[in-house]
Steps between C-alpha positions, in 0.01 A plus 500: 500500500194294599504133415313370201157367598421131495274382223269215410401376158163366392492414133605812311444737794784606730401654837762712677438541874563872556420641848199717407347321202590187310608575146403254229642460152289281273629389161204493261704472181863568418403863425231563768581504871261608774622701801255472788460608864178407676390805696162364601295505181378149418305597186567354159622688194244664276752546219638145483269207444599137475827324564795687349788305647684279254764239589820704488863423573669738742779508755533670838847567638638655816793711380596646838334840530193419292298225338479459124198348330577429135279393210573491128383864471535667839732536797353617833724596789365523857724630781469513878343849486218361287613674183367332187715563192405372155740441210464339161676175409808690384530681834367835379317684781127539444317591821746550785390622843617852580740504795476867595225689679216664313542874459152645536424753232561852632222724373632804683177574687486525879184413696379861529533564128361156418168597657494827305588334171237230549241761601555662160418168337843353435616162627852466636468170683655184363275219379740244642311241702677488831257586779351157555644279773519209254701707255787337317716592206732344243783729391711407197808667357475702179779502245582814306389317185172348617158541345172404668172398335165342577243588771212482253352826373647740752537852364812649348767350284613156391804504729366538854836590652487819705129481578289363788171311486236365734300182457154599620231479235365852466233675296638850450344678199740795516733531199750224567860609461838353582478616865198274565623219722190280472228414250241227455725194503759345731739276309811476718742351249811689398773424251856616499782524249808533721803568284309328221410191705124432535304392806160537661351525848136425574375601846186296563341702779151651450533753782583861423860513387749749368776497241772762511687443175804707590321827573622514859856411399683410179669220693200278578136424435262357756168326546297535819159379618273590790421140595506141383785263438830571337438301185684563177614304198833539327462466122804416292564443131762555236291771333231740613255292296597195708434692822156619383420145389595371846277759669201406287568132561470584869190723495325372189476590136235686304263239357417497131225760448205486267625633169235771470622664820803620302271712287419869544261590785301819546384640834385810683347560839151604396432288190300246693256754643279408206463226243471767232842649573672162496335422167608838365860412585468164326344675200783756498765229498331341198431830323859619533648157422678450833555130580388424855432194714357639825317789660540540874210584731589720795295530820199666334353175366420377853185568698612767745860374491393163641744236377356202312199701385417655162269801477226368275336842468811623316512186286140469384425226749736240352877554532565146374330582171718808457823322595411226251437765235844652566656156470333456162667829401837350597528684832521345848364677808743535792322624816675645803458348846612663826537317832280740699154344554227756569355490850140427412306220673271473195798435268559127469881506471531705819233300684663170404845623601365612840320171555813298427739731687706571189591865561800636692428617853611767742683377811169518691352231272270727300514506119743773398336770286669770290384702202575430135289555187177346640532701823525296821655170399632175645815328377519127420763312699681366193772331706254221585464226237124474551460875441697472175272214397194709584634791294581267213141372510371857477690535172234272350263798493732665247597190304130418455460842337787408268786730600844439352692560822498694826692815594582527873550851636521680836651184651802644682247514680412865446268678745352849501473567877863465593724195477386168645663470846780248537314307771187423295463122507573327170575130446826341397354184344337324798664715770393841629736777397489876450482758227863577584603168349230434240478844338760438229355161401136614499495570126696181437240286677214679326667436162545132587132471593395671177727276293352190661145622439556578135680172442213305655212679332650584160725198446740734321831657592388767748548864409544688827642851534607632840631830628646375830735203506774320689782280373347196331175668396621458141372140518143629519474845352601759248592837651505864405690781667195673645381858486763672288457846350489652154842658543828447318688374807254209516551384143873518579451299819298233317811338352698443823180408686400227255858378459550466876159334531607250236820417685294472820292219351212706358533450127135585428489868594407839361426863574192708426574624147453874477502531878215444745484830686541855360437593135691346215569672167551387144878481508517322834234246402676433170840445659337284768336258257834471321688434825237251618450306177710215648372537855365152586179649642384762249221706652396863450334613825401841636327648801157653513523876463810494283519576129385207290788306344340248269705471179259728310479770768765723342413451135775475241788426484473346850232252393696366201822465697319331788333258258835424335656391826204303631501310171875448535436351842270236353768403249737434790256302716628157381851607605375621839304177545813299421691700762232431760516129423880500529466697823296221659822296485775762541325755720645778283279801425363615166607863546858528621758760588803471274710408803309171530614393152843668512609499863867517402453833318560796737314734264161342567511473878310824556316541171150631567352587160553181298382144552495165325220260419648154540851469358437637153304827508642831628261791561612859556187716530485876520399587856577872507281784382571656160784260422526369144838329503701316759815304574447125501758268650531169317673223696729232357403339171353632177162669492237566235275806499149355497363775276760522223724189541812711541767307689712626789791357692448476875699642793428851384257790530317608187283804433149402395239729351167449672225730377169472682388194305821296547613263773873417483497121473787261427516126441810294568648387170418140405201499733181335378166631630145371453278761338133486594218540253327842493190458718252711696489253792678182605266225386419185693549318170858386436703668229528298181802688371810660651768731368859529622727795427873436470728793581807368323582196286522241776365420841276268697182536702275287723129573471213385720132453416198386702134594528586816695229459762496193725731256678505221242856594408605354836390161362707542185244676278744743343725526196871577508649627173870538427595736220852528360637712218847458353622682189143554389396139550200451731423195712194464725446203729220405736675300775191507721160479333229478766258771387280502194493656260865576437562798272392413148747746351807681629653798323862592567595855401873532431661835415502419127228240451197326642477125557162329542482154656195276540434236759547143389304271733669183380846615608378738772722774355490804272603506135521770234 
């Protein structure tokens, strides 16, 4: 056996001198350890910003045939063959290097038949990234009882075991099914429950990479990348919640959004072709009594698809006047912006970008041109800080008009005349790089630039939506899952997609309600609004040329049911807002798979058609055609049917009737939830009253209040309320009073009575 390598220690980093590459272990916290091999890439992380290392006690021991690095939460073993094995503090294996050889998946097709099969249009080649000379892989052992989660909004099921995925941001409008290996985002964090013990691995490498989650073999999973450094973080924790919290500590947490962004939002590609059509939609929302806070403007509002323009001919010469009018109707305008800048020397954004050298270039030094919506287009080099600043400054054109936020699209980056070649010259901060490296962080950098621009010119919490993203983009942008379809498999996929996005750091996420492509129908749209009523981003969006899917498009009873659930959403907005505020500290998502709250319950480890909202609300929507009843699994504890207050004991399946107008919805017994006032829009004016519903005869709840728009809460301008109920007695305290006005009156609805308390300024408390 080879001898153990020598090592040096600098602070909390241990460097082992292996023959080919030094291997470094860096202790960031007791539950986060970085594993790093420098393979020539000197760039900085795009996912991790700021100093994350905390002073941490650890030991390193030579135990003969391996080293052992031990913290309060993790044990890492490194042997002479450069195996890196991770255990928890109790010695339970978490991520242990596989000692055998990979067994390449035998597809049973020889080379002659492979050509014939592919000529017919079928693909038989593996997507494993292994052809590049810089190729490396990390292979870890799989236990028989091991479940794998994360990776953002990849297709398929909650448990990713048995599937393979690629990280290469891709715009593919075909109906996305579980065999799609790549979509719009690359979020290379995975979580495991190995024999019930939780852990996470975050591979911080923006190059194209591949995850085989046990498809090739039931004995191992592996990660591979075409280039870059070997750079991954081991995430420990006693619970799966702890592990997710550690990941979001590392890559950043979703900032507190403006409160109105949690309201319902209406969109369609084609609305913004005329001011009249947008106004007709706003009028329809009012006429049919559908609460709404935003209408989205797709590419039609621009002048010939030129970004940072507004076609004044379509908007009676004054788009600002119209946007202001919408705002007075309670509706914000959210325009789309793509990265492609039309090649037109008479167009100031293009001319300025050319003059300053801000577009990516071909290897011969000429500006690289490809086609997107405007036709021939150049692509901003968002990796450069000065280009991000320039883009942020261009946002002023839209903020001056009065938009409520900006929706970034086509930023994988998508291109119509073939993919952008790997050797196109992009920048990695202040260093020249290539598309090969910067592709997966292109949307991330565009989102960061947009966030900075909105923050500067609006002085409010920026509302940015992006289609493409990388790990850490959650600090700057909301996301949606891209161009889904009006098909039942996509409403089914919504739940695992949003749950895995939440565990991957992206708490503020949604899907296009009703489906973007194809034609929806009354039943599908109805079940979709029910399933999405707790989706953090709640937007109905459809493609041009598809059947209209506004709430009134199918008449009754669709309209009444749709209205019922949009109004229910507004009642729950204070609860969602509280969860977002808590998430800024914990990093835990709003919408969660049951396994995140109950990781010790084997029944929930591959549950795809239920989810939770925080710790207290369980949602079990109907996501199959023609179904009017379903089995609902209730985990440990007692549960209350939201609609009829019937109580159930947990750890069992129950049969629930769910006619077309019902969403199976359960509240954990003794939970207390804030209950928003019935409104048509989220007002900029603070609420003067608040109601809390008590689902039992005792419980406690922490509630948060601020102005819902700006950053003053960071200076202490917020209120923190504590509500407790015991045997019907209600107590409300205001331990932090930094925002005025506090609620004048608070109503507490118990199962058998209602208690009304008023604010007493002298004692800074609430009394009956």
